[in-house]
ZAMAR-660823 format. One record per residue (C-alpha): residue in one letter; chain; y, x, z. Coordinates in Angstrom, 2 decimals. Example, Ala and Ser with C-alpha at 12.3 -4.5 7.8 and 13.67 -1.06 7.14 Angstrom:
<nodes>
   residuo   cadena         y         x         z
         A        A     -4.50     12.30      7.80
         S        A     -1.06     13.67      7.14
</nodes>
This chain:
<nodes>
   residuo   cadena         y         x         z
         M        A     24.92     -4.00     -8.37
         P        A     26.50     -3.34     -4.99
         M        A     26.96      0.48     -4.11
         S        A     24.56      0.11     -1.18
         T        A     21.08     -1.50     -2.27
         K        A     19.25     -3.10      0.40
         A        A     15.72     -4.30      0.12
         L        A     13.69     -6.75      2.66
         L        A     10.02     -6.39      2.72
         I        A      8.06     -9.26      4.45
         V        A      4.79     -8.14      5.84
         P        A      2.03     -9.09      8.31
         A        A      2.93     -7.78     11.86
         N        A      0.05     -5.16     11.49
         N        A      1.35     -3.54      8.28
         T        A      2.13      0.07      8.74
         T        A      1.87      1.26      5.14
         M        A      4.15     -0.73      2.68
         E        A      7.41      0.39      4.26
         P        A      6.81      4.27      3.97
         E        A      5.21      3.92      0.59
         I        A      8.05      1.84     -0.93
         A        A     10.62      4.24      0.47
         A        A      8.62      7.12     -1.15
         L        A      8.40      5.36     -4.48
         C        A     11.82      3.95     -4.52
         P        A     14.07      6.63     -2.96
         E        A     17.14      5.10     -4.78
         L        A     16.94      2.15     -2.10
         D        A     19.59      2.73      0.43
         T        A     18.20      0.47      3.16
         I        A     14.70     -1.05      3.65
         L        A     14.59     -3.84      6.10
         V        A     11.16     -5.04      7.41
         A        A     10.40     -8.61      8.72
         R        A      7.04     -8.95     10.25
         V        A      5.09    -11.99     10.08
         R        A      2.99    -13.34     13.11
         R        A     -0.68    -13.69     12.09
         P        A     -4.21    -13.67     13.74
         M        A     -5.82    -10.31     14.66
         R        A     -8.61    -11.23     12.35
         T        A     -8.71    -11.50      8.55
         L        A     -6.68    -14.59      7.08
         T        A     -8.37    -17.59      5.94
         A        A     -7.34    -20.53      3.79
         D        A     -6.91    -22.51      7.16
         D        A     -4.30    -20.14      8.24
         M        A     -1.96    -20.72      5.17
         A        A      0.04    -23.50      6.61
         G        A      1.10    -21.62      9.67
         Y        A      1.33    -18.36      7.97
         G        A      3.88    -19.97      5.38
         E        A      5.83    -21.34      8.32
         A        A      5.83    -17.93     10.21
         T        A      6.91    -16.11      7.06
         I        A     10.27    -18.36      6.82
         E        A     10.73    -17.74     10.52
         A        A     10.18    -13.95     10.43
         V        A     13.08    -13.82      7.55
         A        A     15.68    -15.92      9.44
         P        A     17.06    -12.77     11.32
         F        A     17.59    -10.88      8.37
         V        A     19.39    -13.55      6.17
         S        A     22.74    -12.33      7.30
         E        A     22.00     -8.87      6.01
         R        A     22.33    -10.20      2.52
         P        A     19.61     -8.33      0.91
         D        A     19.65     -7.30     -2.92
         I        A     15.93     -8.00     -3.28
         V        A     13.21     -9.58     -1.16
         V        A      9.51     -8.61     -1.34
         H        A      6.81    -11.14     -0.16
         G        A      4.45     -8.47      0.60
         C        A      1.09     -9.97      1.92
         T        A     -1.28     -9.78     -0.86
         A        A     -4.07    -11.75      0.85
         G        A     -1.65    -14.42      1.84
         G        A     -0.69    -14.73     -1.94
         F        A     -4.33    -14.92     -3.25
         L        A     -5.22    -17.67     -0.55
         A        A     -2.25    -19.81     -1.08
         G        A     -3.10    -19.62     -4.91
         P        A     -0.55    -19.32     -7.65
         E        A      1.16    -22.73     -6.92
         G        A      1.39    -22.14     -3.10
         N        A      2.52    -18.56     -3.65
         A        A      5.25    -19.87     -5.94
         R        A      6.33    -22.39     -3.30
         I        A      6.86    -19.64     -0.79
         V        A      8.58    -17.47     -3.12
         E        A     10.93    -20.31     -3.89
         Q        A     11.58    -21.05     -0.16
         L        A     12.26    -17.42      0.30
         A        A     14.82    -17.16     -2.43
         R        A     16.60    -20.23     -1.22
         A        A     16.70    -18.86      2.50
         T        A     17.97    -15.44      1.58
         G        A     19.90    -15.98     -1.68
         A        A     18.19    -12.98     -3.24
         P        A     15.56    -12.45     -6.00
         V        A     11.99    -12.42     -4.63
         I        A      9.02    -10.19     -5.75
         S        A      5.60    -11.51     -4.76
         T        A      2.86     -8.66     -4.26
         A        A      0.42    -11.12     -5.67
         D        A      2.45    -11.79     -8.73
         A        A      3.03     -8.10     -9.15
         M        A     -0.67     -7.25     -9.24
         V        A     -1.19     -9.74    -12.28
         E        A      2.03     -8.50    -13.90
         A        A      1.12     -4.94    -13.67
         L        A     -2.19     -5.44    -15.14
         R        A     -0.94     -7.42    -18.06
         H        A      1.67     -4.89    -18.72
         S        A     -1.03     -2.16    -18.91
         G        A     -2.63     -4.28    -21.75
         V        A     -5.81     -4.85    -19.99
         R        A     -8.05     -8.09    -19.88
         S        A    -10.34     -7.07    -16.95
         T        A    -10.32     -4.66    -13.97
         A        A    -12.37     -3.24    -11.37
         V        A    -11.02     -4.15     -7.93
         V        A    -11.30     -2.38     -4.47
         T        A    -10.14     -4.40     -1.27
         P        A    -10.60     -4.63      2.46
         Y        A    -11.27     -8.33      2.31
         L        A    -14.05    -10.54      3.45
         P        A    -15.56    -12.82      0.64
         S        A    -13.17    -15.82      0.98
         V        A    -10.08    -13.64      0.39
         N        A    -11.93    -11.70     -2.45
         Q        A    -12.75    -15.09     -4.14
         G        A     -9.03    -16.12     -3.85
         L        A     -8.16    -12.83     -5.42
         S        A    -10.60    -13.42     -8.47
         R        A     -9.14    -16.75     -9.06
         Y        A     -5.74    -15.52     -8.76
         V        A     -5.96    -12.77    -11.02
         E        A     -8.18    -14.64    -13.51
         A        A     -5.59    -17.54    -13.67
         G        A     -3.25    -14.70    -14.89
         G        A     -5.54    -13.87    -17.76
         V        A     -7.32    -10.88    -16.33
         E        A    -11.05    -10.79    -15.49
         V        A    -12.22     -9.07    -12.32
         E        A    -15.10     -6.91    -13.88
         T        A    -16.35     -5.56    -10.58
         L        A    -15.10     -5.79     -6.91
         S        A    -16.12     -3.60     -3.87
         S        A    -14.71     -4.13     -0.35
         F        A    -14.38     -2.54      2.90
         L        A    -15.15     -6.03      4.42
         C        A    -12.57     -5.46      7.20
         E        A    -13.10     -8.36      9.71
         T        A    -10.08     -7.06     12.10
         T        A     -6.76     -5.90     11.59
         D        A     -7.73     -2.81     13.56
         A        A    -10.48     -2.09     11.32
         L        A     -8.11     -2.53      8.32
         G        A     -5.68     -0.09      9.78
         A        A     -8.49      2.50     10.25
         V        A     -9.10      2.85      6.62
         T        A     -7.77      6.22      5.44
         E        A     -6.57      7.49      1.93
         P        A     -9.78      9.52      1.35
         Q        A    -11.90      6.60      2.11
         V        A    -10.12      4.46     -0.59
         W        A    -10.26      7.35     -3.09
         E        A    -14.12      7.46     -2.68
         K        A    -14.44      3.68     -2.78
         A        A    -12.33      3.69     -5.83
         L        A    -14.54      6.27     -7.74
         A        A    -17.80      4.42     -6.47
         T        A    -16.20      0.94     -7.84
         V        A    -15.35      1.93    -11.32
         T        A    -17.98      1.55    -14.03
         P        A    -18.55      2.91    -17.56
         Q        A    -16.93     -0.61    -18.66
         S        A    -13.75     -0.50    -16.33
         R        A    -10.83     -0.85    -18.45
         A        A     -8.37     -0.71    -15.25
         L        A     -8.67     -0.31    -11.52
         F        A     -6.75     -2.24     -8.91
         I        A     -6.53     -1.43     -5.16
         A        A     -5.69     -4.46     -3.45
         C        A     -3.89     -5.06      0.06
         S        A     -0.58     -3.64      1.01
         Q        A     -2.08     -2.11      4.06
         L        A     -4.67      0.30      2.30
         P        A     -2.95      3.79      1.90
         T        A     -2.80      4.70     -1.77
         L        A      0.52      7.02     -2.14
         D        A     -1.19     10.19     -3.04
         I        A     -4.25      9.05     -5.01
         I        A     -2.78      6.53     -7.66
         V        A     -1.74      9.38    -10.07
         P        A     -4.65     11.67     -9.50
         L        A     -7.01      8.68    -10.17
         R        A     -5.32      7.81    -13.37
         E        A     -5.64     11.38    -14.53
         R        A     -9.34     11.41    -13.52
         L        A    -10.16      8.02    -15.06
         S        A     -7.90      7.70    -17.91
         I        A     -7.41      4.12    -17.31
         P        A     -4.77      2.16    -15.71
         V        A     -4.72      2.48    -11.92
         W        A     -2.59      0.38     -9.64
         S        A     -2.52     -0.53     -6.04
         S        A     -0.62     -3.76     -4.43
         I        A      2.28     -1.32     -3.24
         R        A      2.79      0.62     -6.48
         A        A      2.66     -2.74     -8.48
         T        A      5.23     -4.07     -6.14
         A        A      7.49     -1.08     -6.48
         W        A      7.17     -1.25    -10.37
         A        A      8.14     -5.03    -10.23
         M        A     10.99     -4.15     -7.84
         A        A     12.25     -1.33    -10.19
         R        A     12.04     -3.76    -13.14
         M        A     13.96     -6.50    -11.33
         L        A     16.68     -4.04     -9.91
         G        A     16.81     -2.38    -13.33
         A        A     17.66     -5.78    -15.25
         R        A     20.65     -5.85    -12.58
         G        A     21.89     -2.49    -13.27
         L        A     20.06     -0.07    -10.77
         H        A     17.74      2.44    -12.48
         L        A     14.78      3.35    -10.24
         S        A     12.83      6.58    -11.29
         L        A      9.68      4.82    -10.93
         L        A     10.16      3.06    -14.18
         S        A     10.16      6.43    -15.89
         Q        A      6.94      7.50    -14.36
         E        A      5.21      4.44    -15.14
         A        A      6.32      4.81    -18.81
         S        A      3.90      7.64    -19.09
         A        A      0.98      6.15    -17.21
         P        A     -2.31      5.55    -19.15
         A        A     -2.54      2.37    -21.38
         G        A     -5.48      0.01    -21.61
         R        A     -7.87      1.30    -23.84
         A        A    -11.65      2.06    -24.34
         P        A    -13.77      1.91    -21.19
         A        A    -13.79      5.22    -19.03
         L        A    -16.74      7.16    -18.39
         Q        A    -18.44      6.87    -14.82
         A        A    -16.60      9.07    -12.54
</nodes>
């Protein structure tokens, strides 16, 4: 690895959460660049995917000369709506454009849950039903069943940006059931930095968010290339999948 480690985050234009949370979770990164992708002010739909994919490649172009060491495709909803095959195509295009390994937040979600040894999970999202359906299909294609799902049902980016971390905490506790083997909080805009570890301690089950799963996947990829990120050590002590938790 080079002495200076540079990450490129690719996020929707409205995203204000992923950069500061990745910086907090991965302090070993020297530079975090952010490419912002044009998008409608409403929730993304399947019809937006062709244009969103093109806008993603356009957003990355000014950063190619920066030669990032790792790239993050950080739009969770876009990955779900594109589906595993469509998301894989975008990841491949980004890898060709940047010459760097690419982490997809949608894939990181599945990988984190599988790493935790669970076959089903409760899910919290801000999405409308069409994206929630795409999420369920994506996760289930990866071998993990969505046990229960609760959503803030945000119709606009303004509504999404107004959701607070205490609201996510309350929604999470209201969503978990006595049968829940894990909890995933989906969307790289929802703030979760200070609640993941307390939720794990309270529920005694694996708890992930889109951003924490992405940071973990980044740490694994960079670790394989010789850069140790402290987040890997933290995750080593996280609860593994086991018996259902009691109702919170």
